[in-house]
C-alpha distance (Angstrom), angle and dihedral (degrees) to the residues before:
residue distance angle dihedral
X1 . . .
X2 3.81 . .
X3 3.77 118.7 .
X4 3.78 119.1 -122.1
X5 3.77 121.6 -125.0
X6 3.75 122.5 -142.7
X7 3.80 100.7 -143.8
X8 3.77 113.0 -179.3
X9 3.80 99.3 174.4
X10 3.78 129.0 29.4
X11 3.84 90.3 -170.8
X12 3.82 88.4 57.3
X13 3.80 89.7 56.7
X14 3.82 89.7 47.9
X15 3.84 89.8 49.3
X16 3.80 89.4 50.6
X17 3.80 90.2 51.5
X18 3.82 90.4 50.9
X19 3.80 90.8 49.1
X20 3.81 90.1 49.2
X21 3.80 90.1 52.6
X22 3.83 91.4 49.7
X23 3.80 89.2 49.3
X24 3.80 90.1 51.0
X25 3.83 91.3 52.0
X26 3.80 93.4 46.2
X27 3.80 91.6 46.9
X28 3.81 91.2 50.9
X29 3.81 90.6 50.0
X30 3.81 91.7 47.3
X31 3.80 91.5 50.1
X32 3.80 90.2 51.8
X33 3.80 91.5 48.8
X34 3.81 92.4 49.0
X35 3.79 92.2 48.4
X36 3.81 90.7 49.3
X37 3.81 91.9 49.6
X38 3.80 91.5 49.7
X39 3.80 90.1 50.9
X40 3.81 90.7 49.2
X41 3.79 91.5 50.2
X42 3.79 91.8 49.1
X43 3.80 91.5 49.1
X44 3.80 90.7 48.3
X45 3.80 93.1 51.1
X46 3.82 96.5 39.3
X47 3.80 100.6 41.5
X48 3.77 115.1 9.4
X49 3.80 100.6 45.3
X50 3.82 97.5 42.3
X51 3.80 90.6 51.2
X52 3.79 91.4 46.3
X53 3.81 94.6 49.8
X54 3.80 92.6 42.5
X55 3.80 89.5 55.7
X56 3.81 90.4 44.9
X57 3.82 90.4 50.1
X58 3.82 90.8 52.4
X59 3.80 90.0 49.1
X60 3.79 89.8 48.1
X61 3.83 90.7 51.4
X62 3.79 88.2 51.2
X63 3.81 89.6 48.4
X64 3.81 91.4 51.7
X65 3.79 91.6 48.7
X66 3.79 92.3 47.1
X67 3.81 95.0 47.7
X68 3.83 91.4 44.7
X69 3.80 89.6 53.2
X70 3.80 90.9 49.5
X71 3.81 90.7 48.0
X72 3.82 92.4 49.3
X73 3.80 91.0 47.0
X74 3.79 89.7 50.6
X75 3.80 92.6 47.7
X76 3.82 91.7 52.1
X77 3.79 93.7 52.7
X78 3.73 121.8 93.5
X79 3.75 125.2 -160.1
X80 3.81 115.0 -162.9
X81 3.78 90.5 -19.8
X82 3.78 93.7 -51.3
X83 3.77 131.4 103.7
X84 3.82 116.7 -124.5
X85 3.82 118.9 -120.7
X86 3.82 92.2 -124.2
X87 3.83 91.3 -152.9
X88 3.80 94.8 157.3
X89 3.80 92.4 49.0
X90 3.82 91.4 48.1
X91 3.81 90.8 50.3
X92 3.81 91.7 48.0
X93 3.82 90.2 48.9
X94 3.83 92.4 49.6
X95 3.80 91.0 47.0
X96 3.82 90.6 50.0
X97 3.82 90.3 51.0
X98 3.81 90.4 50.2
X99 3.80 89.8 49.9
X100 3.81 90.2 51.2
X101 3.81 91.2 50.3
X102 3.79 90.3 48.9
X103 3.82 92.1 51.2
X104 3.81 92.1 47.8
X105 3.81 89.8 49.5
X106 3.78 90.3 50.6
X107 3.82 90.4 52.8
X108 3.81 88.8 54.4
X109 3.80 91.9 46.3
X110 3.78 92.4 50.6
X111 3.80 89.4 52.7
X112 3.81 89.7 51.2
X113 3.79 91.5 47.7
X114 3.80 90.5 50.1
X115 3.79 89.8 57.4
X116 3.78 92.1 45.0
X117 3.79 95.1 48.2
X118 3.80 90.4 51.8
X119 3.81 90.9 53.3
X120 3.79 91.1 46.7
X121 3.80 93.8 46.1
X122 3.81 90.1 50.6
X123 3.79 88.9 52.7
X124 3.80 89.9 46.8
X125 3.81 91.1 51.6
X126 3.80 89.7 51.1
X127 3.77 91.2 53.3
X128 3.78 91.9 43.5
X129 3.80 89.6 54.9
X130 3.80 88.1 69.3
X131 3.79 91.2 49.7
X132 3.80 90.3 47.1
X133 3.81 90.1 52.6
X134 3.79 88.1 51.8
X135 3.81 90.1 49.6
X136 3.79 97.8 42.4
X137 3.80 100.7 36.9
X138 3.79 118.3 7.1
X139 3.82 99.8 46.4
X140 3.84 94.3 45.9
X141 3.81 88.8 49.0
X142 3.81 90.0 50.3
X143 3.81 90.2 48.7
X144 3.81 90.9 50.8
X145 3.81 90.5 48.0
X146 3.79 90.6 51.2
X147 3.80 90.2 47.9
X148 3.83 91.3 52.6
X149 3.80 90.7 44.3
X150 3.80 91.9 51.3
X151 3.79 91.4 48.0
X152 3.81 90.4 50.7
X153 3.81 92.6 46.8
X154 3.78 93.0 48.0
X155 3.79 90.8 47.0
X156 3.80 90.2 49.7
X157 3.80 91.7 47.4
X158 3.81 90.8 51.1
X159 3.81 91.6 49.3
X160 3.77 92.8 49.6
X161 3.80 93.4 41.7
X162 3.82 100.3 99.8
X163 3.79 87.5 110.1
X164 3.80 86.7 123.5
X165 3.82 88.2 65.6
X166 3.85 106.0 112.3
X167 3.81 91.2 -149.5
X168 3.80 92.0 64.0
X169 3.80 112.8 95.7
X170 3.79 103.7 -149.8
X171 3.70 143.8 -9.2
X172 3.79 112.1 -59.2
X173 3.79 123.9 -136.6
X174 3.80 91.8 -102.6
X175 3.79 95.8 51.6
X176 3.80 90.3 70.4
X177 3.81 90.1 54.9
X178 3.80 92.3 47.4
X179 3.78 92.6 51.0
X180 3.79 94.0 48.8
X181 3.82 98.1 -108.3
């Protein structure tokens, strides 16, 4: 047996349908924006950062070589029969080695992040598949159901509309629905 609905306002149902359509459009736009941001993040981690840290690693290698050469040159010098301590050159060489280690560590981290972002983006795509089904199937079905429901309600309201008939004694149950009460 079919259940009866107690609809008090056909315009309220139409407003709900309009709100549902706006929600569908906003959800579609949000999904596109999220997908674009994920793609940008993947590109940044897979292409931009590896290139950046590879260049930085090469520069760091050059810095180590340059500071080692300066240190060796300093160590070979003699001033008044004595060898200088070359403290500044040693510090620069140690700092250059630390910079090289940092750059090499960043290359490894970027590789790890690339793996992680792929796992996370796969999980994201799986979750988005449910939202896509909602967008592509469930919401259009709901919109069609609301459209059929509105057509049936309006048809019913038009059939029960003879409230203007002077022979009728009082407002009928359908006249309230037709007037939006």
